[in-house]
C-alpha positions, 0 to 999 in steps of 0.5 A, spaced: 446 515 482 448 522 481 444 528 478 445 535 476 440 540 477 440 548 477 440 552 483 434 556 481 430 550 479 425 547 483 426 541 488 420 537 484 424 538 478 430 535 481 426 529 484 424 528 477 431 528 474 433 523 480 427 518 479 428 518 471 436 516 473 434 511 478 429 508 473 434 508 467 439 505 472 435 499 474 433 498 467 440 497 465 442 493 471 436 488 469 439 487 462 445 485 465 442 480 470 439 477 464 445 476 461 448 472 467 453 477 470 454 481 476 452 488 475 455 493 479 453 501 480 457 506 483 459 513 483 467 515 484 470 522 484 477 522 481 482 527 483 481 533 478 474 532 476 469 537 479 463 532 479 462 525 481 462 520 475 456 514 475 459 507 473 455 501 471 460 495 470 458 487 468 463 483 473 464 476 472 462 472 479 468 472 483 472 476 479 479 478 482 480 485 485 483 488 478 476 487 475 479 485 468 473 484 465 471 492 465 478 494 463 476 496 456 470 500 459 475 503 464 480 505 459 475 508 454 472 512 460 479 514 462 481 517 455 474 521 455 475 524 462 482 526 461 484 521 466 491 518 467 492 511 464 497 508 469 493 508 475 486 505 477 481 511 478 475 508 476 474 501 479 469 499 484 474 500 490 474 507 488 467 508 490 465 514 494 464 512 501 468 506 500 474 508 504 480 504 501 481 501 508 480 494 507 477 493 514 483 496 517 482 498 524 481 505 526 487 505 531 492 504 525 496 510 524 496 513 517 503 516 514 506 517 521 512 520 517 508 526 516 510 532 520 517 530 522 523 535 522 528 535 516 533 529 517 539 534 518 543 533 512 546 539 509 545 539 501 541 533 501 535 532 496 529 528 499 525 523 495 519 520 499 514 515 499 508 517 495 501 516 498 498 514 504 500 507 508 499 504 515 504 503 520 504 496 522 508 493 528 509 488 533 504 486 538 498 489 534 492 484 532 493 480 525 488 479 520 482 483 518 477 484 523 481 481 529 482 486 536 486 481 540 494 483 540 498 478 536 505 476 539 510 476 534 515 479 538 522 477 535 520 474 529 514 478 525 518 484 523 518 482 515 510 480 516 509 487 519 513 490 513 509 486 508 502 489 511 504 496 511 506 495 504 500 492 502 496 498 505 499 502 501 497 499 495 490 498 498 490 506 500 492 508 493 486 503 490 490 498 486 487 493 490 482 491 495 486 486 498 485 486 506 490 486 511 492 478 511 494 475 518 501 472 519 498 465 518 494 467 511 501 470 509 504 463 510 499 459 507 499 463 501 507 462 500 506 455 501 500 454 497 502 458 491 509 460 492 513 453 493 515 454 500 515 448 504 509 447 509 513 444 515 518 449 516 513 455 515 506 454 516 504 455 523 511 457 525 514 463 528 519 463 522 522 469 519 521 472 512 526 475 507 525 480 502 524 474 496 518 472 500 515 478 500 516 479 493 513 472 492 507 474 496 505 481 493 506 478 486 501 472 487 496 476 492 496 483 488 499 482 482 505 486 483 512 485 481 518 487 485 525 489 484 530 486 488 537 490 491 542 486 494 548 489 498 554 485 501 555 490 506 550 495 510 555 500 508 553 498 501 546 501 502 548 508 502 552 507 496 545 505 493 542 511 495 541 514 488 538 508 486 533 508 492 532 516 491 530 514 483 525 508 486 521 513 490 521 518 485 518 514 479 515 508 483 513 511 490 512 505 494 515 503 501 521 498 500 522 493 505 529 492 508 532 485 511 538 484 513 541 480 519 535 478 524 532 485 523 527 488 517 525 495 516 520 499 512 524 504 508 519 510 506 525 515 503 532 518 502 535 524 503 541 524 499 547 529 497 549 527 490 556 531 491 558 528 498 555 521 497 552 522 504 545 519 505 539 519 511 534 514 511 527 515 513 525 508 517 519 505 519 521 500 524 516 494 525 519 492 532 515 497 536 511 494 541 507 500 545 501 504 543 499 507 537 501 514 539 505 519 535 508 522 541 511 515 543 513 513 536 516 519 533 522 520 531 525 513 534 521 508 531 519 512 525 524 517 523 530 519 519 536 515 521 544 514 518 547 508 517 550 508 524 544 509 528 542 504 533 537 499 533 533 497 539 538 491 539 543 496 540 546 494 533 548 499 528 542 500 523 546 497 517 552 493 519 558 492 515 558 485 516 551 483 514 548 482 507 542 486 506 536 484 501 531 490 499 524 489 496 522 494 491 515 493 489 513 496 482 507 501 481 502 497 477 501 501 470 494 500 469 487 502 470 
């Protein structure tokens, strides 16, 4: 409960106002309990508002993270408060003190691209991921609440890219979906997305961009667009389209090609010359979570001919590449 009190008022008056507000909330929530639903009370502070908003929702038991039963009320509140109607700002996962971390450990780096030097491309226009995300890479723990390292070196790069993408949706409060383990990702793909258990479940099996799209659609309700490039050099040819994605959607992009997967965080594109640089977050890193060790080799600006940890070019001419472009949900 949040109450407002005059600065020149007495402490007793403020305490009485708080007591009345608590009694009113208790009565309201008690009525919801009698109706057989799960009452939830929380306070949120959307960007642009000076004071918190107190909310009371009646949610169905086991309701999914988007809380559809409370959507009509949220839509009315968004309109009354002048809040945008294309992003969730009044869900229970937006509650003050919630953090949006989804149980993610404190060592994870958030938005490690911030503070990087410019790409060095003359005359380019930079388009970047919008909002915070977490950097997942090889040999970190996998799943929520785990502290032991998980050895996915050589096969888990797409899983780590997916974990980073999920963190973006969680930190933007589109979902409270926790960080899944590699096995949980595989289980979802087998149980709900038509994948064969024999070739995937419990195996060190690579994932492709389509697999990431299937998982995001089922687990988060997120739709994805896909961009297929017959050659690595075609990625630069699509730099304008990628820039438009970051400007309109702002989500991280997964790039899969050959034996490697990367997370794309932005592009620097010179429309006159067609040259481009790519802000790459590389999940193949195996060291400590320290910015001094990571930037700019593992998170930094690259050209299509930059060298990977395998000594190959970032985007090879003879390889097929598929890009997964998650779409920002337009919802409250």
